[in-house]
N, C-alpha and C positions, 0 to 999 in steps of 0.2 A: 408693503413690499416684502416678499419673502426671499431670503438669501438662498434657502434650500428648497428643492422641489417638494410639492405636496404629495404625500403618499396616497395612492388611489387603489381601486380594486383591480382584480385580475381581469374581469370582464371589460372594464373601461380601458385598460391598457391594451387588451387584445383588439378591441375595436379601433383604437388609435393607430396601432402598428400593423394590424392585419396578420396574415399568415406567418410573416417573418418574426412575430413577437417571441414565439417560443425559442427560436434560434438565437435571438438577442439575449434572452434570459440564460440560455445554455452558454453563450459567450461569457457572460458575467460570472457564472458559476465556475466555468472552466478557468478563467483568469484567477479566481480565488483559490481553486485547487492547485493550479500551477505555482502560485505563491507559496503554498504550504509545501509542495514537493521541492521547490528550490531551497527552502530552509532545511529540508531533510538531507539533500544530496550534496550541497555545496560546502558544508562546514568541514569535511574531512581534510581538505587541503590546508586548513588553518591549524591543525594539530601540532605540527613541528614548531610553528611560530609561537603558539601558546606555551609549549614546553620551554622554549628558549626565554620568552619574556617573563614568565612567572616562575621559572626554575623548578618545574615539576617533571615527574616521570610520565611515561605514556599511559600507565595504568590509571593515574589520577586524571590526566587530561581526557582520557577516553569517556569520562562522565559527561562531557559536552555532547557526545553522540548517544551514549547509553541512556542518559537522563532524558534526552529529547525523544528517543524512540519509545521509552516506557511511558512518558507523558502523552505522547501521541496516541498510543494504544489505549491508555486509560481515558483520554479525552473523548474518545468515540462513544463511551458507554452512556453518559447522560444525554447525548444528543437527541434521542427520540422524545424524552420528556421535555427538554427545553424547546424542541420544535413544536410540540403540542401546546406548550405554555405561552410561547412568545410569537410563534409563526416563523416562516422561512426568512422573511425580510430582516427582522430584528436579529435573529440568530446569525445569519450570514454576515450582516454588517458589523455586529458585535465582535464576531471572530476576526474579521478583517482589521478592525480597530485594535484589538488586542495584539494581533500579529504585528501590525505596524508599530505600536507603542513599545512592545518588547524588543523589536528589531532596532529601533532608534536608541532605546535605553542601553541595549547590549553593546552598541557601537561606541557608547560613552563610558563603558565599564573600566574601572581602574583596579579591580580586584578579581581574582579567579572565582571565589564563591558567587559573586554577582553575575559573572559570565554564565556559570552553571544555572543559576536561578532564572536568568532570562531565557536560556535555552529550554528549560523545563516549561516555562510559560509559553514560549513559541510552540513547543510540542503540543501543549493543550489546545492552542488555537488551531494548529494544523490538523489535530485529531478530530476536532469538530467539523472542519471544512471537508475532510476527505470523503465521508459518506454522502455529502450533499449533492455531489455530481451524479452519482447513481440514482439518488432519489429524484433529482430534477428530471432525469431521462424518463423514468418510469411514470412520473406524474404528468409530464408535458406531452409525452408521446404514448398514449395508452394503447393504441391499436396499430398504427402504421408508423414506420420510420424509427422505431426504437433502436434497431441495429445501426442504422446510419448515424443517428444521434450519439449513440454510445461510441461508435468508431471515431466520430469527430472529436468527442471529449477525450477519448483515449489517446488520440494523436498528440495533442498538446501535453498530456500528462507523461507520455513516454519520451517525447522530444526534450522536455525540460531537464530530466536528469542526464540526458546525453550531453547537453551543453553546459550544465551547471559546474562540473569540475574545472573545465577550461576557463569559463568566465570567472569562477572563483579564484583560480590561480592568477589570472590577469589582475584582478582587484587586489589580491594579496601582494603581488610584486610591486604594484604602484602605490598602494595606500595602506598596506599592513592589514593584520587580521581583523581590526574593527570594521573594515569595509565589507567583510563577508556577511555581517549581520544585515547589511543594507541591500543585498542582492535581490531580495524579493520586493523591495519598495515600489518600483515601477508597476509591477503586476498588482500589488495591493492598492495603490492609488487609483489605477484604472478600474479595477474591480469595484472599489468603494464608490467612485464617482458615478460609474454607470449603474451600479446597484441602487443608488439613491433615486435615479430616474426610472429604472426598469423593473425593480422587484415590487410585487404587489403587497397590499395589506392582506393578512390572513382572512379567509372567509369565515372561519370559526376558531375559537380558542377552547381547548380542552383543559379543564382544571382538575387535576387529580394529584394525590399525595405523591411526593417523591420517594422512591424506593431506596432509602439511605442504606439499609442493610444489604440489599442486593448489589448496589454499586460498590460498597465496601468489600464484600466478599470477592467480587470479580476483580477489584483493584488489587487486593492482597494476592490473589492467584496470579494475576498478570505480573506484578512486581516480583513475586517469588520465582516465576518462570524466568524473567529477565535476569535476576540475580543468580539463579541456578545456572543459566547459560554462561554468564560471566565467570562463575566459579568453575564451570566445566572446562572453560578454555584455559584458565591458569592453574587449576588445582587437580583437574581430572575427574572422571565419573565416579570414582570410589571415595572421594574426599567426603568427610562427614558433613561439611557445610553445604556441599552440592546436594547430597542426599536429603539433608534437612529442608532445603529450599523447595526441592521438587515434592517432598512430603507435604510441606505447607500448601503448595499449589493444589495438590490432589485433595487435601482436606477442605480447602476453601471452595473448590469446584463442587465437591460432594455436598457441602453445606448450602451452597447456592441452589443446587437442584432441589434439595428439601425445602428451602425457603420459597423458591419460585412456584412449587406445587401448592403452597398454602397461601401465598400472598394474593391479594385481590388485584393489584396492578404491579406485577414484577417489572423490573427494568427491561428484561427480555422474557417474553412469553415462551414457555416450553411447548405450547401448542403449535408454534411455527414448525417445529421439528417433526410433527406428525405428517406434514406434507413431504412426500418422498423427494419431489423435485428440489425442494428447499434444503432438506437435510443432506442430500447427496451433493447439492451445489456448494454447501459450506465445506465439504471434504475436498472438492475440486478447487475451491478458492484457497484453502490452506496449502494444497499441493502447488498451486500456481505461484504463491508467494515463496514457498520453499524452493521451487525450481528456478524462479527468476533471480532471487537474491543468492541462492546457493551456487548457481552456475556463474553468476557475475563475479563471485569470489573465486571459484575453482579454476575457471579457464585462464584468466590472466596470470594467476600464481603458477599454474601448471606450465604455461608457456615459458615463464622465466626460470622456474625452479627445476623442472624436469627436462624441458627442451632447450634451455639456455638461450632463449631469445632475449634481446634487449627490451627494456621497458617500452621504447618507441615501437619496435616491431610487434610486441604484444598488443599495444594499443591500436596499431594499424590493422592488425588481424581482426579486431573486434569492431572496427568502424563500419564495415559494410553491413554487418548483422544489425547494428543499431539503427542504421538508415532504413534497412529493409523492415525492421520491426515497426518503425514509425509509419512507413508506407502501407504495411499490411493491415494495420488496425482499421483504417477507414474502409478498405475494401472488404475486410471481414464483416464489418457492420452491415454493409449492403447484402452480403451473402446470407447473414443471419435473418435479414428481413425476407429474403426470397426463398430460403430453404429452412429446414428444421434447425433451430438454434442448438438443439442437443446433438444433431449430426455434425454441425460445424465444430462444436466443442470437442467431440470425440476425435474428429480428424486432426485438430490441433494438438491434442494431448498425445495422440499416436505418433505424430511427426516429431514432436519434441522428445518423446521417449526413445524413438529410433535413433535420433541424432546422438543421444548420450550412450546408447548401446554401441553405436559406431565408435564414439570416442573411447569407450572402455576397451573395445576389441583391439583397436590399432594404436593405443596410447603410446606404446614403446617406439613405434616407427612411423608415426603420423607425419605427413609432409605439410608444408605451409599452405599450399592450395587446398588440401583436405581439411585443414583447420578452418579456413575461411568458409568452405562449402558446408561443413557440419554446423558451424555456428549460425550461418544464414538459414539453414533448414530448421534448426531449433527455434530461432527467433520468428520464423514464419509460423511455426506451430503455436508459440506463445501469442503472436498477433491474432491468430484465428480464435484463440480461447477467450480473450478478454471481453470483447463486446458480446459474443454469443452466450457466454456464461451468465452475464447479467440478465439477458432475456430468458434463458432457460430456467434460471433460478427464481426470478421475481415476477415474471409476466402474469402468472395465474394467482397471485396473492391479492387479498382484499386491500383497498386503499388504506384502511386504518392500520394495516400491518406493514406498510411499505417503509415507514421510518425505522422501526426496529429491525426489519429484515435487511435493509441497506447497511445498517450499522454492523450487524452480525457478519455479513459477507465481507465488509471492509476489515473488520476486526480479525477475522480468521486469516485473511490474506496477509495482514500486517504481522500477525503472530507466526504464520508460516515463514515469512521472510526473516524474522529474527532467529527462529530455530534453524532455518536453512543455512545461514552463514555459520552459526556456531557448530551445528552438527557436521557440516562439511569440513570445517577446520579440525575439529576433534577427531573425526573418523579418519581423515587422511593422515593425521599425526600418529594415530594408533597403528594404521596399516603400514606406515613407514618403519615402525619398530618390528612388525611381523616380517616384512620383506627386507630387513636390514642386510642380510647376507647375500641377496640375489644381485646379479649383474645389473639388472634394470629395476632395482628395488623401488626407487623413487617413482618411476613411471608406473610401476605395478600398483603402488599405493594410490596414485591419482586415478588409475583405471578402476580400482575398487570404489573410489569416491564418485566417479561418473556413474558407475552401476548403481550406487545408492540413490542418486538423483533419479535415474531411470526407474528404479524400483518404486520410489514414491509416486512417480507419474503413472506407473502401472496400476497402483492402487486407485489413483484418481480416475484412470481410464475405466476401471471396473465400476466406480461410483457413478461416473457419467453415463454408463450403459444402463444403470438402474434408475436414472432420472426419468420418471414417468410424467409426461406432459398431461396435466389434468385439465379438464374443461374449465374455462374461466368462471370464477365465482365473483365477478367484479360488478360494482356499481359504476356509475360514471366516475372516472378518476377525478378527484378534487384538485383544484388549482393549488399552486404554491401558497 
């Protein structure tokens, strides 16, 4: 008698569950992705409690967030190699087990270094899980329904960060900061249990040497960028340490390009970027992360700092846009199936760009209803982009490139998010000094910040227009 279900093949599971099987797999992967997202967005509410309990300053406690984000970004890099080596089932379940184990261990922590260590390990697990959703969509839905599937997956991923802060606050008030580590446990348990029954054995295992040097160079560049951003926020752009970190990052990226040209099996193949749809798609993905995270930082701070709204009023103003974003993504997925994914992406980018141009123009005298309207329009734009971009970027790639390409797209979006928050904060702070003597100096500084975000999306709009849909060069898409 077996306590655990026997793993079986994709074909066998497909015959057993019929047409609904791929949707069941997408549910499993979506739950795992949501578990990782909850770990990302819920922990910020615990920072004041950690400062109080461990007697630390904000700069030290911030490592619970910075360490997680850096580890999450780095954790994406070896995913294609592990996927080829172990298969989707073992990789997914292993990441879920690691996320659960570190969450439970973190909730039992009695020292701050151990808290940070568990957050870093959580980030590695979340980084592995994040690209798997996109990969599952393009493998399970090779021809029809990719947009619908991407929209369904995106709905949960977007909804999770909307509820995570309030749920985290509830746990914090009743059980203290250790409970925040456990916020992802229900999703982890459900994803793990369903995954044991529904995820298939790999059809083939690809054994190739691990690109240690490539991963090391990309890790150095990522960590240098994250540290440079942290230095940018507290020391300024002209500080020696800031310039040194960005210099390290540039050197590491240059060294990786040279290495990838010579390596037989680089961790990321530069040949992917010869496809215009993919290379331009990574630019759009970076801008998407920049705009999503940058605007999420700018708008609430602007409402409180420049418009003098209360925290409650600022949060209420953003609530409709969050709901609209979650509702738009599934609809956008259906649109991307029926119309050109490139066209839907362009429409979404243009709408978001226009909403921030509007914010910039009327920042000094914007009314509360105008704030709600502009944020709703901007989030509709973001909602249009997410599912359509995956289709436009990945649809025409060969199956053996899907693992790497999914990771690159997720990596660029995550990197854009990290840079978006930091650049928005530093840029507005600089513009406040420039406009210090003006009557509406603070509002003018935020107006410039809004225009910065709009400018990034204008570049993304140009990149999206250059995305040339190429004829499929696809074999039958292989199962998970």
